[in-house]
N, C-alpha and C positions, 0 to 999 in steps of 0.2 A: 541633605541631598537624596533624591529619590533612589538612586542606585544603591546607596548604603542601606536605605530603609528596606528595599526589596531583598537585599542579601540577608538582612537581619530577620525579616519575616519568613523567608524561605527556610532559614535555619530553625526558627522557632516552631515552624509547622512540620518539620521533617518527620517526627514520630507519628503524627496524625496521618500524614500522607502515606507512610509505610503501611499503616493499618487499612487505609482505603484501598491501596493497591492489593494487599493480601485478600481483602474481601472480594474484590473484583476477580482476582486470580482463582479463588476457590469456587467462584460461581460463573463460569464462562457460558456464553451462549453463541450459537452459530449465526451466520450471516442472515439478516432479516428476521431473526428470532430473538432479538435482544430486548425482550419485553421487561424482564426484571432489571436488567442493567439500565434501561431507560427510566424505570421508576426510581432506581437508586440515584441516578444522576439528578433527577428532578428533586428528590428529597434533599440532596446535598445543596443544590442551588437555592431551594426554598429556605433551608436553615441559614444560609448566608444572607439571604434577602434579595437575591438576584432574580429579576423577572425573566420568564422564559416561555416558550411555546413548544409544543410537540409537532414535529414535521416529519415527512418521509416515514410515517408509521411508527418507527422506533428511534427516530432522531430527536435531538433536543437543540433548540436554538436559544441561547441566553444573550442578554444585552446589558452592557454596563455603560452608562453615560457619565462622562467626566464633565469638567467645565467646558463651556462652548462646544456642545456635543456634535455640532455640524462641521467643526473646523477640520477634523480628520476622522476617518473611519478605518479601522484595521480589524480583520477577522483572524481568529485563531482556531485551528481545527484539530480534532482528535478522533480516531476511529475506535469502535467499541467491540467489534465482533471477534469471535474465537475460531478455532480450527477443529476439524474432526480427527483428533489425535488422542491416543491414550497416554496420559502423563505417567512418566516413570520416575519423577523426582520423589525423594523421600523427605518431604517438608511438611510443616504443620499446616500450611495454606495450600496444600495439593488440591487439584480439581476435585470437586465433589460430584461431578457429572461424568459418568463413564463414557469414554470415547470423545470427550470434548475438552479442549485445553487452550489456554491463552499461550500459544507457542510462537506468537509473532509480536508480543509486547504491547498489544492494544490495551491491556489492563494498565500498563505503564503510561501510555499516551493519555488515556482518560484521566488517570490520577493526576498527571502533570497539569492538564488543563483545568481540572477542578482546583488544584492547589494554586495555580496562577490566578484563577478567577477570584478566589478568596482574597488574595493579596490586592488585586486590582480594585475589588469592591471597597476594601478598607482605605485605599488611596484615591478614591474617585474625586475627591475635592482638591487633589494636588496635581492632576494632569488634565490636558485638554483633549477633547475628542470622544469618540465612541468605540467601544470594543465589542465585537460580536463573537460569541462563543459557539462553535459548531461541533456538537457531539454527534458523530456520524455513524450510521449503521453500515454493514455490508461491504466493507472494503475488499474482502477476500473472494467475492463471487460476482461474476458478471450479472447485470451491467454496471455494478459498482454503486454503492450508496451515495457517493458524491454526486452522481447524475440525478438522483432523486432529491437530494438536498437543494441542488440548483433549480431543479424543476419546481420545487415547492417554495422558492423565493428566498433562499438563504443569503443570496448575494444582492438582495434588493431591500429597499426601505428600512434603513439607509443602505446605499451601495458601498461596499468597502473599496478603498483605494488600493488595498493589498491584502494578501493572506499569508499566514505563516503556519507551517506544520513541521513536525519532527518525527523521526523514527529511530528506534533503538538500533544500535550497531554492535553485534557481538564480537566483532573483530577489533573494536576500539576500546581502550581501557576507560574505566569510569573516571570522570574528571576531565575527559577530553571531548571535544566537539569537532565536527567537520562540515564544511560547506563547499558548494561548487556553483559557480555561475554558469548559466546556459543549460545545455542538455545534461541531465543527470540520471534519468531512468528511461527505460525503453517502453514502447507500446507493446501490447500483448493481445494476440488473437488466437482463437482456438480453431483447429482444423479437424473436420470430420469427413472422412472419405469412405465410400463403399465401392468396392471393386466387384463387379458381377461377371461371372464366366459361365461355364457349363460343367457341372460336377459329373463324377463317374468313378469307376473302379480305378484304383491307383495303378493296377497292372496294365491298364489300357489308356495311358495318358494321351495317346493320339486321337482318342475319341472324346476328349474333353477340351475345354478352354480353362486352363488352370489359373484361378484367381490368385493363388499363392505365388506362383512364378511371376505373374504380372505385377503383383504388389512388390515383390522383391526388386524388380526393375524400377518401379515407380519410386520407391524409397531412395534408390541411388540417384536417379535422374533429377528428383526434386532438389537435391543438394546443388545441382548446377545452376539453379535459380540464384543461389547465393554466390557461388564461386565464379560464375561467368556472366551474370547479368547485373550484379551489384558492384558499385564502386568499393574496392577493398578498404578504403579509408572510412567507409560508412558502416558502423557496427550493426550486425544483423545475425540472427539465429533462426534456423528452421530445424526442428527436431520432431521426428515421428516417435511417439512415446508409447504407443499401444498397437499391437497387431492381434486381431481376433479372427480365427478362421479354422474350420476343421475340428474334428473331435476324436478321430481315431487314425490308425496307421494305414488303412487300406482304402480310404475314401478321399478322393479329391472333392473339396466342397464347392458349392455353387457360388459362394461369395466370401469376401474377406472385408473386415472393417478395420480402418486405420484411424488413429487419433494422433494429434500432435499440437505443437505450439509454434507460432511465428512471432518473432520479436524484432523490432526495428527502432532506430533512433532518428529517422527522418520520415515525416508524415507523407511527403510526396512519393518517396520510394515505397513506403508501406502500401499505398493504394495501387501503385504500379505492380508491386510484387503479388498482390492479391490476384490480379488478372493473369499474371504469368503462372502462378501456381494452378489456377483453374484451367488455363489453356494447356499447360504441360500435362496435367492429370488426365484431362479428357482425351487429348490426342494420343498420348502414350498408350493408354488403356485400349482405345479403339484400334490402334495399330497392331495390337496383339490379340484382337478378336473379342475383347470384352467391352463392358459398358461401365461407366463411372458416374457416380453422383458425388458432389463435393459441396460442403457447407462451411463457410468461414464465419465463425461467430466473432464479430468485430468487438474487441474489448477496449481496454483503457488506452488513452493516448499517451505519448511521451510526456514525461515531466520535464519541463523547461523552466529553470529558475530565471527570474527577472534580474538582469545584471545590476541595475542600480539598487533595487531593494535588497538583493543578496549581499552586495558590497557593504551597504549600511548595516546589515545584520552582522556581518563579520566584524565590523568596527565596534559595534556595541558588545558583541561577545568577547572581543579582546579586552574591553573595559571590565566586563563582569568577572572573567576567570583567568585573564592573562593571555597575551598573544602566543605564548609557548604552548598553550593548551588548545589552540584552535588550528586545525589543519584543513587539508583539502579532501573532499569526498571523491572517491573513485567513481567513474562511470559504471553503472550497473545495468545488466540486461534484465534484471527483475522489473516488475511493473507495479504501479501504484495509481489508484484512481484519483489521487491528488492532482494528477495531470488534467482532469476536467476543470478544476479551479484555475489552474495555470493557463488554460486556454481562454478564460474569461477575464481575468484580472492579473496584475503583477503578483508573482508568488515567490516564496522562498521555502524550500523543503530541505531541512538539515538533519544531520545524524548526531545522536547522543550516545557516547560511549558507556557501555554497561559491563565490560569484561573485567574479571578479576582472576588472574591466573593462579594466584596463591590459594584462593578459595575454591578453585576448580570450576569457576563460572566461565566456561569457555564454549559451550555448545551453541550451535547456530539456530537461527529462527526456523520454524517449521520442523523441529525435532522434538522428540518426547522428553528430552532432558534440558530443554531451554529454561534459563532463569536469568536473573540480573543481580548485579550488586546494587542493593537498594540505596546506597549512598548517592547513586546517580540521580535519584528523584529530586534531590535538593537542587542540583545543577539545572535540571530540566525545568522545574517550577520557576526558579529564579530567572532563567533566561527567557522563558515564554512571557513572563510578566514584564520583564525589562524591554523586550522587543516590542511588546504591545504598545508601549507608551513612548518609545524612542525612535522607531524607524518610520520612514515615509518613502514611498517609491519615487517621489518627485524631487 
């Protein structure tokens, strides 16, 4: 039975996969700079025998044809980029690059896809269809490497009928998985606002147009876009995260710069909110005598899991590791450019538990102490391989 073969092969390759993950962890690269990672993935695929092409500059697209390759086509995706964080873990595979760290588990995702690819290649005479392997750059930075992969044809020739991806979950114990049908992650847009007034001596505020005072009002009023214009049952976040203006105690500056983030779970509301944010900003600032410019850098769309594909993935996960180890993913206001794929074809994005309280592996993603229980790799490899040959969105 293929399921038992996959379990066995995942167990047999566990030690090798740990070494691959440790190599990737020690050699992180920032978004769109994954040149050595790209070469490493190519070398691994070449050693296995899997044909591939380089797309999106530092992305890799592999393909595995089973029997009757046109019968079904499924894509598997892993992101490869790291973050600008100084690693503080005292481990033998600690980052060798100052200020760059795999703090979001993309080294894990890439390892799992490589491990699954090796299993699938060895079993290619025993399953039907084609598996596309998407090793993607730049998930951490707009406009998102997924958009470049799609632009360069990753979802064409042949066109997948569905795509599966995973993400590590530091809040979930290793050996556990979680899924959710429908909306699972938010869209994410960046806000850049400049408030211009008229600077002057702080002792004569009546002779100025104070951009700091205007900005303080604007920050408060923008929250009303969420609290009074949005359906309270529609998850949404607007946070101003940076205020830059002035340099001393006795000078009112000419301008203040604000930055922030806007997150939503509904694409229609998202677009409406953009207009409300712009209108509110312009009118409030003008009413207080200033001028405003605002730029909304439109980022990733919501991640919406396909109901049928996700339900089938849940059923197959139950077979692989037991129903008691498969739970429901919480809705998250974090964002993922996997949403671009989900806009194009049926998609399933699930969570892999990596936490081990006893070992002190409890730190969250995007922190300097993030790490995983490497036993989770075996579960991830096995499930990605199993889903590749067992699920169908139809």
